[in-house]
N, C-alpha and C positions, 0 to 999 in steps of 0.2 A: 796567561791572565784569565781570570774568570769573569765573563761578562755578566752584567745585571741589567735587566730591561727597565728598571726604574719604577716598578710597581710600588704601591704605598706600604708594603711590608717586605721584609727580607725574603727573597725568593727561596724556595726549598733547595734549588741548585747551588745557592751561595753557601749554605750551611756545610754541605759535604766538602766543598772546596776549602773553606776555612778550617774545618776539622783536619783536613789532610795537610794543612800548612801551605797550600798553594798561594803564590803571590797573587793578590787580588786588588783590583781597582774598581771603584764604583762611580756612577755618575753623581755629580753634585746636585742632589735633589733633596727635598725636605724629609723624605723617608730615612735618609742616612744622617741627617743633622744631629749633632750631639753624640755620634758614634765615633769610635776610634778608627773606623775604616778610612782608607785613603781615597778621598773623593776628588774627581777631576772634572773641570768645567769646560774643557775644549779638547778637540783631537790633539792639538799641539801639546797641551799639558799632559794628556794621557801618554803620548809618545815619549815625552821627556821622563815621566815617572816609570814607564815600562823599561826604557833603556837603563835607568838607574837600578831597577830591580834585576835586570839581566847582568849588569856589570859589577854590582856591589853586594857582597855577602852581608855587609852591615845593613844595607837597605832592605834586603830580603828578610833578614832576621827581625828588623823593626816592623816590617809589614806583617810577618807571621805572628809576632806578639800582639799586634793590634787586632788581628782576626781572632786569636785565642781569647783576648780580653772580651771581645764582643760575645763570643760563644758562652762565656761564663754568666753573662747577663741576659742573653736572649736564647734560652733553651726551654724545652718543656719543663725540666726540673726547676729552673729559676722562675718560670711563670707560676708553677704550682706553689712554690714557696711564697712568692709575692702575694698570690691570691689568698693563701692560708693566713698570712700575716694581716692582710687587709680585712678579711671577712671572718677570721677566727676559725 
């Protein structure tokens, strides 16, 4: 699992984990609201989700797809494209 400290932006350490397809859970905080990442709001929920990721290939694949989807929208290239579209 890739930990995230809950800063207001996606931490640099999260990006490489997502790029590698590492099963990833994040804290349920506003920074991740609206993202496809799997947010957990308690240790019990985190444990349940982690167990599902460890025991289910389908869950791991769905989690990997969620991370890959986020990387397509939150990358330096995506940011440049959005700024170019916004400011011409």
